[in-house]
DRENSE-488998 format. One record per residue (C-alpha): residue in three letters; x, y, z. Coordinates in pm, whole numbers, plus 50000, padded with zeros to 5 digits. Layout:
REM DRENSE-488998
alaXYZ
...
//
This chain:
REM DRENSE-488998
met492155059047291
ala494985036947171
glu494384999847177
gln496284981747451
pro498534952347372
ala496704919647428
gln497234904547773
arg496894867447846
ala494874858048157
gln497504841248376
leu496264846648734
asn493914823048919
met491844829349233
phe494654819649472
asp497104842349289
val494734871849320
ile494044866849692
met497794864949751
leu498244896449542
val495704914849758
ile497484903950076
ser500874912449923
leu499704947049814
val498654955050172
ile501004936850410
gly504374952850363
met506714961050649
gly504234984850810
ile502804959251051
phe506334952651180
arg506944989451257
ala503775010851241
pro502204996951564
ala504935014851760
thr504075047451583
val500355041851645
ala501015035252015
ala503165066352052
arg500665088351872
ser497575074852049
gly499115075752397
asp496405052552528
glu495885015152491
ala492115017752433
leu492645044652169
phe495355022952013
tyr492974993751963
leu490165016751850
ala492425030251576
trp493224995251448
val489594983751457
thr488475015751282
gly491165011051019
gly489894975750959
val486314987950915
phe487465014650669
ala489534988850478
val486564965250445
cys484454994250316
gly487205002550069
ala487364966149962
leu483624965349892
thr483874997949697
phe486844988449478
ala485424953649428
ala482404970649270
val484684993049061
gly486694962948944
arg483514944848844
val482524974148620
met485944977348450
pro487964944748458
val490904956448243
thr494674958948284
gly495754992648427
ala492214999248552
tyr493305024048818
tyr494045048148536
arg491105037648317
ile488455044248582
phe489555080448622
ala489835086948249
thr486355072648191
ala484555086648496
tyr486115121348494
his488515133748226
pro491995124248097
val493475154848276
ile492085143348612
ala493165107548537
phe496655120048453
ala496985141048770
val495545115949017
asn497505086548879
ile500785105448867
ile500165114649232
ile499355078449317
leu502435065949134
val504575090249334
ser502825079149652
asn503285042149574
ala506935047449488
ala507365065549820
ser505625036749999
ala507935011549833
ala510895033249931
gly509615035850289
val509264998150317
ala512744993050170
ile514135017450427
ile512484998150712
gly514064966250581
ala517434983350558
glu517064994550922
tyr516474958551032
ile519704946050871
ala521824976550955
ala523494956951239
trp524934932450985
ile526444959850768
pro526894990050999
thr529165009050760
val526695008150469
pro524095036250459
thr520485024150482
ser519645044050169
leu522185024149968
thr520894990950106
ala517325000850015
thr518465010149664
val520104976149612
met516894958549724
ile514824978149471
ala517344971549190
val517364933849256
leu513584932649233
tyr513674951848907
gly515744923148769
leu513284897348900
asn510334914348734
leu512094913448398
leu511524875648406
gly507774879648349
leu504404880748524
arg504024843248583
thr507494840848739
ser506974872148949
ala503544860449069
thr504924826249171
val507804842149360
gln505324866149518
asn503174837549648
val506234822449817
leu507354855749967
ile503944864650112
gly503594829150243
ile506804833050441
lys505624866850570
leu502284852750683
leu504074824550866
met506094850651053
leu502954869451149
val501404836851270
cys504544831751479
ile504144866351634
ile500454859751701
ala501404826851871
ala503154847652137
leu499694854152280
val499754818752421
met503484810952426
val504784841052622
glu503784854052962
pro502224888852944
ala504384918953025
thr504004927953391
ala505714961853377
ser507074985353113
leu510824985453062
ala510645022552988
ala507815046753048
thr506645069552773
gln506845107052799
pro503635122952932
his501135123552646
thr499795158852610
asp498015157252272
gly494235160552271
leu491885132252187
trp491265143951828
lys494945147651743
ser495945115351917
phe493325094751737
gly493665113151406
met497435109651380
ala497265073551498
met494825067151212
val497335081550963
ala499845054751062
val497135027951061
ser496095038750709
phe499655032750589
thr499434995950686
tyr495974989550537
gly496405006150197
gly497174989449866
tyr494334965049793
gln492764989549546
ser495684983149308
thr494364947849251
ile492074962348983
asn495184969248771
phe495364931848695
gly491764929348569
gly492764919948215
glu495134892648337
ile492814874048579
arg490834843848465
asn487084850448499
ser487994884948629
glu484514899448679
arg483684872748937
arg487074864149087
met488614898549136
pro485874913949359
leu485674882349570
ala489464880649606
ile489654917049720
ile487034911749992
ile488514878550114
gly492024892950117
val491084923850319
leu489124903350574
ile492164880750626
ile494444911050663
thr492154927850917
ala492064896751135
val495854891951115
tyr496534928551204
leu494274928451510
leu495814896351644
ala499384908351575
asn498774940751765
met497314921652058
ala500504900852060
tyr502754931752057
val500964946652358
his500794913052535
val504534906352509
leu506044941252529
gly503514961352724
phe501994992852579
asp504655017452700
thr507544996752567
leu505734992552235
ala505355030352207
thr509095036352259
ser510515008452041
gln511295004251671
ser512224968051597
ile509104955451773
ala508764922551584
ala512384914051669
leu511704920752037
val508684897452037
val510504868951863
glu513544873252088
arg511294869152391
met509984836952235
phe513154820652101
gly516114840852227
pro518844857152012
val518634829851745
gly514974837951688
ser515804874651646
ser518374866751375
ile515894844451192
leu513314872251208
ser515704896951049
val516104873550752
val512324869350722
leu511814906950738
val514254912150454
ile512194886850257
ser509104907050350
val510664938250203
phe511294919849878
gly507674908149877
tyr506164942749919
val508434960649672
asn508004932249424
val504224935249423
ala504524973049383
met506604966249073
leu503964941948950
ser501084966648986
asn502295001948917
pro503944996748577
arg500544985048451
val499155019448530
ile502085036048355
gln501565013648051
ala497825021448038
met498545058748054
ala501135055447776
ala498715035447560
asp496215063847604
gly498825089447497
val499065108347828
leu502605095147881
pro505205088047610
arg503875060447386
ser507265043347393
leu506335031047742
ala503265013547601
ala505134998547308
ser507644980747530
val505384952847657
ala507344920647617
ser505914886747520
asn506274874647880
gly503994902248015
val506714926848121
gln506084964148066
gln509794970748033
gly509795008447989
ala507095013348253
leu508954990248494
ile512205009248473
ser510335042248515
phe508725030548842
thr512025015948962
leu513805049048916
leu510945067949086
ser511215044549387
ile514975049349412
val514615087149397
ser512035084949678
val514555066649898
tyr516875096749887
leu514145123149914
gly512355107150211
lys515325090650388
thr513305079850695
phe510065061050749
glu508545088950959
thr509305115450693
ile507655094950421
leu504605084250624
asn502445115950641
tyr503465127750294
thr502495095450119
ile499255090250315
phe498015125550241
ile498525119949868
asp496945085449891
ala493865099250068
ile493185123249780
gly493545096449514
leu491535070149701
ala488605093749762
phe488475102549390
gly488895065749295
ala486105053449520
ala483775080549392
thr484105067049035
ile481625039649129
tyr478835065649119
arg479775074848762
leu480735040848623
ala478065017748759
thr475835005948476
ser473204990548702
lys471575000749028
met474004999349318
gly473004979749626
ala472564996449964
leu475704979250098
thr477874993349819
his476395028149872
ala477095026950245
ala480595012650201
ala481575038649941
ala480265067450155
ile482065055450468
phe485305049550279
ile485275083650109
leu484615100550444
ser487505080950598
cys489835094250327
val488655129750396
phe489175124050771
thr492765112650711
ala493575141950483
val492075167150727
asn494125153151015
ile497365156550821
leu496335191550714
met495715201251077
phe498745184951237
asp501395182450964
val500825213150752
asn504065209450556
ala503085174850430
ala499635187350330
ile500945218550156
thr503495197749966
gly500775173349857
val498355200749747
ala501075219849561
leu502225188349384
phe498665179049288
gly497975214249157
ala501195215048958
ile500485181348798
val496895191348711
gly498345221948538
met500875200848349
gly498145176748246
ala495875204748127
leu498635218547906
ala499745184847772
leu496235171547706
arg494505201947559
gly491615191147341
arg491435155847478
thr487935142547545
lys486735116847792
pro486735081447649
ser483595060647656
ala483145034647928
asn483665007047672
ala486865021347529
//
């Protein structure tokens, strides 16, 4: 395996916790609760989906914390697959994950564009989303330390907005009646809960990408696992409180039939001025999520290029300020293409989560092949629960959105075939490579 360019440890504990939170909290929590409410059709089922998603996320955090402890290197999300399985599997899964992450970044950018559409009604949302992605590409050219500092500020603003929404639990009188009733909900319990969980999964995913920064975190073997667990616990608490606030202020039926739900809550609290301020904050939130995607994913591309499974020119373009220039522009272009292929949040949602479920299940299972010492009972239980949750999500999409599942399976199969042809004769690297 080719030697990676040396990386300087620049990230402290606070940076890593903020990265974890940034990787997970995108725009989903400002939109997905409406989708979860509509799909569940029942308030108790709605809360059950969010609590279950939190449990699965904590299990995933424990699992990937253990993985990160075993392999604390830059671009680890590729390295764990190449070491635990085979370069062909690593190539296929990581290409799929890169496509999925680019689609997620595109989906978040589209949500942000929807929120500001009233300001620029003649500009297509796809063009607005493209401009957002291009601006963040320019920011990331300034280097890791600059991008991480900006990221801390952006996620701080986003968390303040979520705290504001949560404050509605005590500042606003509860909804006494729905403004609009939902259509009769005819889906069965399995489908209602299963498809609600797909939307919930979209909002909780992303923390696993923290392991991509392993080579750039000070005292990584201790700090990275702890940061992942702390970050996911904070996110779970924030999500549950935010959803309680949505239902408290809007009522469940109104929540299920709305889109700009955060704007509605803030408008109830502060009037039209508050709604305008929220729109600005949500645009900042978009920048935060897409920015962290551009921090993480190019490190996977660079690791794959250094290993020779992608053009080596992408590995050779690491700048002195920590910027993987070729890898960064590759991910930027992939995100922009996803904007025009997906076009709407709902179209992107099932497609990206099905792909993610496949990759996450394979990624979590690497702990059984990489662990150099006996795993504790807690790690065993967490890994098993998390892998089963990924299978549950994929099965639900397969049952209720066959087109998304078929597209995901076909894409995965095609990429495995491409990898097998391109990497003929390659052997699995050692764990210490």
